[in-house]
N, C-alpha and C positions, 0 to 999 in steps of 0.2 A: 181405379182399378185400369189393367189394359185395355179393355174396352172403351172406358172413357177418355184414355191417352189418344189409340184410335181415333176415335171422333175428332178429339181435338187438334189433330194435325192438318195443317195446311195444304195448298199445293207445291208449296215451295219446299214445306219439308219432306212430301213424297219424291221430290225431284233428287234431294238430297239422298235419299235413302235408293233410290235407281242408280244414283251416278257413284254410290259409297260399296255396290256389292264388291269389290276386290280391294277398297282401300279403308270400309268401315266409315262411320257418321256417329255425330253427336247432334241430338235434338233436343230443344229445352222447350217449355211451356206453359201451358195454363191447361187444367183437365178438370171435370166437376168435383170439387172436393178439396182441390190443392196444386201447388205447381208438382211437373213432372221434368225429370232427366231421363234420355235414352242416350246410350254408348254401345255402339257396336264394335268390336274388332277380333282380328285375326288371330289365331293361335295354331301357326301349319296351316292346315287346308280347312280348319274348322273357324266358323263364326260364332263369336260370344257376343252375348247381348248385356247389358247391364242397364238395370231400370230402378231408379230411385224415384220416390215420389213422398212429398212431403204435405201434410195434410196445412190449411191456411194459407194467406195468401202470400204466394215466392214473392212477386214484387215488392210487396212493402218490406218484406224482409231482407232482401238480397239486391235490390233496385233501387230502394231511397236511400236519403242520406241521413237517416234515422242511425245506424248503426255508427257512422262516424263524428256525428256529434255525441253521440252519447259516450264515445271512447274518448273525445277531446273533453266532456263533463267530467269524466271519470280522472281522466288525466291533470286536469286543473284540482277537482278534489282531492286526489292524490298529492299534490303540491302542497296544496295550504295546509292537509292534514301534516306532511312531513315540516314543513316552517313551522305549523304550531307546536308540534313537540320538540323541533329543534329549540325553538324559545323557551318553552318549560322547561326541558332537559338543562338549557342555559342558565335560566333564573334558580331552577333548583340548586344548581352547584352554586350560583353566587349566594342564596340564602345561606348554603351549610357553609360558606366559606365568612359570610357574614355572622352567623351562627357560633361560628368557633370564634372570629374575632370578639364576639362580647361575651363568650364566655372568658377569656383571655381578661379583658376588659374588668370583667366581675369578678374573678378572682383576684385583680390586680388592687381592685376598689373593695375587696372585704380585707385584704391584707392591710390596707391603708387605715382602714376603719379601726381595726384589731391594733393599730400602733398607737390611735388615738383615744379610744373609749374602750371599757371594758365589754366584753361580748356581750353581757347582760343587758346593756344601755343601748346597744347599736338600734335594737329595734324601734326603741323610743325615740331614738333620735331621728330615724329615717320616717318614721310615723309623722313627725314633725311636734311633738311633744314639747310645749314651750320650757315647761319649768320640772326640771328632771334633779329632784333632789331626794336622799335618803338620809337617815340617821343610824347610828352604829354604834349600840351601848357598849361594848367592849371591842378592840382593834389596837393594833402595835405599830405604830409607825418608826421605821428608823432613818437616820440621817447618816451619809457617811461624806468624807471631805478628804482631798488631797493635799495632804500635807505640804506646803510649799511649792504647790502648783502654779501659783500666780507669777511668783518671779521665774520660776523654769520656764513658764509660756513667752514672759517678754524677752527670754533672750533667744528665740527662737521663730521661723517663719512660720506662717499660718498654718502650711501644709502639714507640717513636722508635726506640731501642735495636735491639729485634728487626727490623724494617724496613729498617733500616741493615746489620744481620748478613747478612739475607736476602739484601740485592740484592747484598752483596760474596759470598757464599757460593754464589749461583745462578751467577756469573762463574767463580768456582773451579771448581766442577763442569764447568762446560762444558769448562774446560781441561782437566780430569782426562780427561772422556771422549773428548777429541779426541786424547789423546797415549796413551789404552788403560791408564791407573795405575787403582789402587783407593783410592777415597777411604775410610779406615777408620773416622773420627771428626773429630768437632768437640769442644772443650773452650771453652767461654767464645770467645774470638775467636782460639783456636789452633786451625788446620787441619794434619791429618796422612795423609797418604797412604803406599799402598807400591807398588812397582814389580817385579815378578817376584815377586809373591804376590797371590792367589792362582794369578795364571796365571805359570807358569816364562816365561821369556823372556832368551834372552842378550843382550837390549838394555835390560834394565831401568834400566843407569845413564844412557842417554843418554833413556830415556822420562822418567824423573825430572828431569833437567838442563833438558831441553826445556820441561816443564812448569813448571819454578820460572822459567824465563828469561822463559813467556807470562805468569806471575804477574807478576812485575815490568812487564811491559811493559805489562799490564792496569791499574796503578797510576792515571795521566793519568784515563783514561777515568773510573774509578771516583771520582775526587776529584769532576770534574764531575757524574757521576750523580746520588751525594749532594746535590751540594749544588740540583742541577734537581728530581728526586722526593720528596727527605723533608723535608717542613715542616718537622717540630721541629728539624733541623738549622739551616736558613734563617734561623728566629725566635730562634736562642740564638748571640751571638756568639763564644762561646768554643767552641762545636760546630764554627761556619761555621769558626773559624780551626783548628781541628782537621781537617776535613774537608779545607781548602784543600793542609793538608801530610803528608797522610795517608800513610802507607806501611808498608813490613814489613821483618820480618825471617828470612831463609830458612836453614835447616839441612840439611845432606844426609850420610848415611852409608851405605857399602855392608859388607855381610856376613853372616854365618848368621843366619836369620832363624827364629823359633818362631810357628808360629799355630792357632788350632784355637776351638772355639764353647765358650764356659766362661759357668756361670751357669744357678741351677735355674729363678730367676726373670729375666723379662727377659734372656733369652740373648742374649749377642752376642759375634761374629767380632772375636776380638783378637788384637794380633802383640807380640809379648814376644823379648826376650832382651837381649844387650847394643849389638847393632846400634840397637837402638829408644832406648836410654840414651844412646848417642854420639850419635844423632841430634840428640836434644832438647839435650844438652850444646853440638852445633854450632850452632842455632840462637839459645838463652840468651846465649853468648858472641860471638852476631854482631855484626855493625854496621846500622844502618839501610839501608835498600833495595840492601841486598847480599845474594849465595847464599855462604853460604860451607861450605866443604867439607873432609872428610878426606883424608890421604893415601891412601885405599883407593879413595876414588872418582875422583880422578887417575889413579891407575894402570889404575883400568876403561876410563877414557875415552880413553887413549893406547893406540897401536899397540904392536906388538912393537921397531919401529923408532924409538919414543919420540914419536912426530907425534899430534898432535890438534889437531882441528877446533875446540876449543873454544879462547875466550880466556882463559887463568889467571892470576893474579897469586898471588903466593907470598905470603903475609902472615907468616909467619914462626912460632915457635913461642910456644903458651901454654900456661897451666898449666889443666889442665880436671880439675875436679872429678870424683873418682873415675876419672880418669885418666892422670892426670901430666901430664908436658908432651907435647906433640903438636905437630905441623906441621898449620898450616892453610892455606888457599887460598881466594880468591872468584875463582868463575867470572863475568865481566861479559857476556859473550855470545858468541857464533859468528865467526868471521872466515869471510868470504864475498867472491868477486870480485864485480865490477860486473853480472853475469849471477844472483846468487843462489847460486851454485854453492861447494863446497866447495872448497880449491885445497889443494896438498900442497907449495906452494914457499915464496917468500921471507916471504909473509905469516902462515905458520902459526909459532906459538908452540911452537917445540921444548925438551925438558924432559924431564931425567935420568929415567930410571922406577928407582923406588925399589922393593926387594922389599915386599910387604907382612909386616907384624907379625904 
C-alpha cells in the first residue's frame, strides 16, 4: 500500500523527492509485502506519479543472477533439443533412403529368384527346406532345337551369336508366358518347357501344343528380325543364308514327371524322368519345321469319342534310341471354321484312340 511505501522510504529517498519538485524523480525499494517502484514526471505544470508494487521478494526477482542462469539453461536446452531434432530428421531421411534401396534390392532379388525357381517353390527355398521334390502324374514336356545353329554359330563372333539367341529366346519367352507354360531351361540353342508342372492343370497337353504351334508360326518374323537387327548376320553371307532359312524342330511327350530343386551350388529347378527323355527323342528324331509327338500326346488331345481339334498326321513307326519302336505323329495346326471357331463336323480329323502303354 502507499502507507507501507512511505514507511519504507529512506532519508536519501526524501532528499531525492525534495530535489525532484521540478524534474521528477524515481524511487525503488522494499516495503511490507513486496517491492515497489515510484516514478514521477511532469506534463505541463502538472505532476504525475506512477506507483508499481509487486508482491514477493523484489531483489530475488530482479537483482539475483537466477534469471540469467535460467535463460542460459533454456538456451542450452533449446540448442540440445534442436540438435537432437536435426539428428533425428537426418536419420529419418537416411532410413527412408535406405528403405527405398532395400525395396529396389528386394524387387531385383524377387525377379532373380523368379527366373531361377517357380513362384510356388521360392518360399520353400528361402525357408531353407533341404529336399524339395514333387511328382506330377500327368504333364507334357516340349523340346525345341534350332536346325543348323551349331555350324552357324561357329562362323560368327560371340556377341553376334548371343544377340541372335537373345532375340529368338525373347520371342519364345513371350509365347510361353502367353500359354502359361513353364520355361525350364535353355541349353545352347535348345529350349525346354514343361506344362502341367509346376502348376498342375488338366489342359497341360493343349497348352504345350499351342505353344509349339506359335513357335513354328513365329519363324517368318524371326527370320526378318535377325536380318534387320543383327549386324553380324547381315554382313556375313553364310550367316545371312542360314537366317533366311532358319527353322526349328519340336518334340513333345506326355507322361509322369518328377521335379525338384537340386544342387548345393547354383541350385536350379529341374525336371526329370522318362517323359523328359522321350520328349528329347521326339525332337532329335523330328523333322525341320514340324512338331513331332508321341502316341500319349495324341491320346491326350482326343475326346472320348476320338475327336480332336488339331490336324494330326500319322508319321508311322520309328526305332527310337532307348525306347524301341514307337508310333509317331506330326501336328500341323488347328482346324477352324471361317469364324476362327473349332468345329466338330466333317473338317475334324478323327483318329482311332489307342490305349496308352
